Every structure is written in C-alpha cells, then in structure tokens.
C-alpha positions as CSV (number, residue, x, y, z in Angstrom):
1,X,18.0,-11.1,5.9
2,X,17.6,-14.7,6.9
3,X,15.2,-16.3,4.4
4,X,15.4,-13.3,2.2
5,X,14.4,-15.4,-0.8
6,X,10.9,-15.5,0.6
7,X,8.5,-12.8,-0.3
8,X,8.1,-11.7,3.4
9,X,10.4,-12.5,6.3
10,X,9.7,-11.5,9.9
11,X,12.2,-11.5,12.7
12,X,9.7,-12.5,15.4
13,X,9.6,-13.0,19.1
14,X,6.4,-14.9,20.0
15,X,6.6,-13.5,23.6
16,X,6.2,-9.9,22.2
17,X,2.7,-8.6,21.8
18,X,3.8,-6.1,19.0
19,X,5.5,-8.9,17.1
20,X,2.5,-11.1,17.4
21,X,0.3,-8.3,16.2
22,X,2.5,-7.6,13.1
23,X,2.6,-11.3,12.3
24,X,-1.3,-11.3,12.5
25,X,-1.5,-8.2,10.2
26,X,0.7,-10.0,7.6
27,X,-1.3,-13.1,7.7
28,X,-4.6,-11.1,7.5
29,X,-3.4,-10.0,4.1
30,X,-3.2,-13.7,3.0
31,X,0.6,-13.8,3.2
32,X,2.3,-16.6,5.0
33,X,5.7,-15.1,5.9
34,X,9.0,-16.9,6.7
35,X,9.0,-16.6,10.5
36,X,12.5,-16.4,12.0
37,X,12.5,-16.6,15.8
38,X,15.6,-14.6,16.0
39,X,16.2,-15.2,19.7
40,X,16.5,-18.9,19.0
41,X,18.2,-18.5,15.6
42,X,20.3,-15.3,16.0
43,X,21.2,-13.3,12.8
44,X,24.8,-13.1,11.9
45,X,26.7,-9.8,12.2
46,X,26.5,-9.5,8.4
47,X,22.7,-10.1,8.4
48,X,22.3,-7.4,11.1
49,X,24.5,-5.0,9.0
50,X,22.4,-5.7,5.9
51,X,19.1,-5.0,7.7
52,X,20.4,-1.8,9.2
53,X,21.5,-0.7,5.8
54,X,18.2,-1.6,4.2
55,X,16.3,0.4,7.0
56,X,18.7,3.3,7.0
57,X,19.2,2.9,10.7
58,X,22.2,2.7,13.0
59,X,22.9,-0.2,15.4
60,X,21.9,2.0,18.3
61,X,18.5,2.6,16.6
62,X,17.8,-1.1,16.6
63,X,18.9,-1.8,20.2
64,X,16.3,-2.9,22.6
65,X,16.8,-1.5,26.0
66,X,13.9,-2.7,28.2
67,X,14.1,-6.3,29.6
68,X,17.6,-7.0,28.1
69,X,21.2,-7.0,29.0
70,X,21.6,-3.4,27.7
71,X,22.5,-1.9,31.1
72,X,24.5,-5.0,32.3
73,X,26.6,-4.8,29.2
74,X,27.1,-1.1,29.4
75,X,25.7,-0.5,25.9
76,X,24.7,3.1,26.8
77,X,28.4,4.0,26.5
78,X,28.6,6.5,23.7
79,X,32.1,5.3,22.9
80,X,30.7,2.0,21.6
81,X,30.5,2.1,17.8
82,X,28.6,0.2,15.2
83,X,30.9,-2.9,15.3
84,X,30.6,-3.4,19.0
85,X,26.9,-2.9,19.1
86,X,26.3,-5.2,16.2
87,X,28.5,-7.8,17.8
88,X,26.5,-7.5,21.0
89,X,23.2,-8.0,19.1
90,X,24.5,-11.0,17.3
91,X,25.8,-12.6,20.5
92,X,22.7,-11.6,22.5
93,X,19.8,-11.4,20.0
94,X,17.3,-10.3,22.7
95,X,19.0,-6.9,22.3
96,X,17.4,-6.6,18.8
97,X,14.2,-4.5,18.8
98,X,11.4,-6.3,17.1
99,X,9.7,-7.1,14.9
100,X,11.8,-6.5,11.8
101,X,10.0,-7.3,8.5
102,X,11.5,-7.6,5.1
103,X,9.5,-7.7,1.8
104,X,10.4,-6.9,-1.8
105,X,9.2,-3.3,-1.0
106,X,11.7,-2.8,1.8
107,X,12.7,-3.6,5.4
108,X,11.2,-1.9,8.5
109,X,11.3,-2.1,12.2
110,X,7.5,-2.4,12.7
111,X,7.1,-0.2,15.8
112,X,4.3,0.9,15.8
113,X,2.8,-2.2,14.1
114,X,1.2,-0.1,11.4
115,X,4.6,0.5,9.8
116,X,4.3,-3.0,8.2
117,X,1.6,-1.5,5.9
118,X,4.4,0.6,4.2
119,X,6.0,-2.5,2.8
120,X,3.1,-5.0,2.2
C-alpha cells in the first residue's frame, strides 16, 4: 500500500462521509495517518493487488458501483476477471470503494466505519 512504511495509511476521499468519519476515528486515537487521496494519486495495479491479498478480497469486492463509471464501463459483466477489474480501478480510481486502511495489524475496507477498530 502506498506509504506502507507509515504505521497507518488510509486511502481517503474527502468527499466521502464514511471516509471522513474513519479518518476522524483514527485521529481520535491520537494517530496521524498517512492520508492518500487515492482519486488524485491512484494506486498502481500492483498496489491494488497487494491490498486485495491483504484483505482476502476479490477485485469485484472492492469495486464501488454508485456514482462511478461502473455501468458505463460494463463492469457488471461476469466474464471480466481480476486483471480487467484491477486495471479499471487503477485507471479510474473512483471505482475503488473507500476507505481502505492499512496498519501493522492488517488492512481493511472500513465499511462500516467501525471496522477500523479491528486494526487499530
């Protein structure tokens, strides 16, 4: 994960209420995380693969559908495999569900926000 040398890294979208809430929960613990605005600084395909592996998720599990290019790009096609979906997320980072938080204890998609507690 980008900035993985830091104790806590969050793939954050400041426009997202859930992402803002999780960032606030981390800071309330006295932790200043490395904040990666992943829409402005998209993760590479290999970073996405690493995060998926760490979370035990598939690319489809991490795809954001609402308010994205999901339908336009036809990403609901079951024939699309991991490689195609990861490439789409890397090219169009708004397709990545958020927030993703990485700590020394693990990596989680923090939906609902309380999931961040598992790794702090």
